[in-house]
C-alpha positions, 0 to 999 in steps of 0.5 A: 065577371066580378072581381071577387070571382076573378080573385077567387079562381086565381087564389085556387090556382095559386094553391094548386101550383104550390101543391105541385098540381099543375098542367095535368089536373083538370079542374077548369077544363083541358087547358086548366093552366094555360093563361087562365089569368089572361083569359079571366082578366079579358072577361072582366069589364073594361072598368074592372080591368082599369081598376086592377091596373090603376090600383097596382100603380097607386099601391106601388105594387110594380116597384115592390115586385121583381121585374117581369120576364118578357120573352119575345119568341121569334118563330122557330128559335127554340121558343117552345123549349124556352117556354117549358123552362119558364114553367119552372118559374111560375105556373102557366096560369100567370102567363100572358101570351099573344101572337098579334103583330098589328101593323099600327102597333100596340099603343091601345088600351086593350094591350096596355091593360093586358100587359100591365095586369099585376097578376101576370108574371111572365109575358111571352109570345110572337109579338115584336119589339113595339110591345115593350114600349107599353109595359109600365112595370119593371121588366127584363126582355130576352130573345133568341136568334138563329142562323138566317138560312137555317131559320128560313129552312126550318120555318118553311118546312114547319109551315108546309106541314101545318095546314092551319098556318096562315101561309100554308096555302101559299106554299102547299096549294101552289106547290112552291118549293124554297127555290121558287119562293125566292124567284119572286117576292117572298112572303114576309115570314120568309123575308128577314123575319128576325129583323121584322121582329126587332124593328117592329115592321111586320110586312112592309118593305125593309130598309137599312134604317129598319136594320139599324133600328133592329140593332138599336132595339137589340142593344138597348131593350133586351137584357139577354140575346141568345143564339142557337149557336150558344144556346147552352150558355144562354140558358145558364145566363137566363136561369140566373136571371130567372133565379132558377137552378144553375143546373136548369136544362131545356128539352127540345120541343117542336123540333122539325121532323119533316125537314131535310138536313141543312146540307141536303138543301141545294146550294143554289137554294141556300144562296137565294135564301142568304141573298134575300135575308141579308138584313137578318144575316147582319143582325145575327152577326151583330147579336153574336158580338154583343 
């Protein structure tokens, strides 16, 4: 794709957004507003990608623009609802989203060019804290944490009811319930996942040093750390950071419909989850003290 085509399509989408024509208007296909900027940028040859980012640096566009919001969405922590709130800031056209958490991190040209594309206005997704290290433009990062036991229960039933999830076979085909999972080594997604996101260690065994690194990252790299316990207050603060209306609210989206209430989970199972997620518990309590 030529740079001219890239610019033309983005200009049309910007006009549509200003006119209030957003997600339901089909022009570029059924996902018209879903990361068009990201997808078009990816279709450019690598030299044109480099040119866009290099020109932005030369013209000092980054320092002249507002910090880009960066939302690290840990699964099942109200992220889909927050995503809807972000749409009040900019069109989904200008979102950059990734769910990749490579073992060797994000220090490569593909990721660096993508997140530093000056046409991207919001960065969000299931990435971990290492992505922040390659952003070369002003940004403010935020994330949300959840009570570790409730988080595991919610995520377990989410996986169980989504056959396309990468961990579905582990749970469904082996007919493993929550208590059985913790009789052996649990999968990383159910083993201190919140710490894994904050320290940047997707799957290998965690240590006390990793927990301390997660705390350090939480304290030093994030402008806002909310919890589901204080979600309303966090939304008010986030709305101010995004320069949205003080009355901004969120709708609860992607809520687990096929999971038991917390009290219905056997105490022995809750205790097993607590024991195997002690690092996430300590991180969660630390986050509440910030």
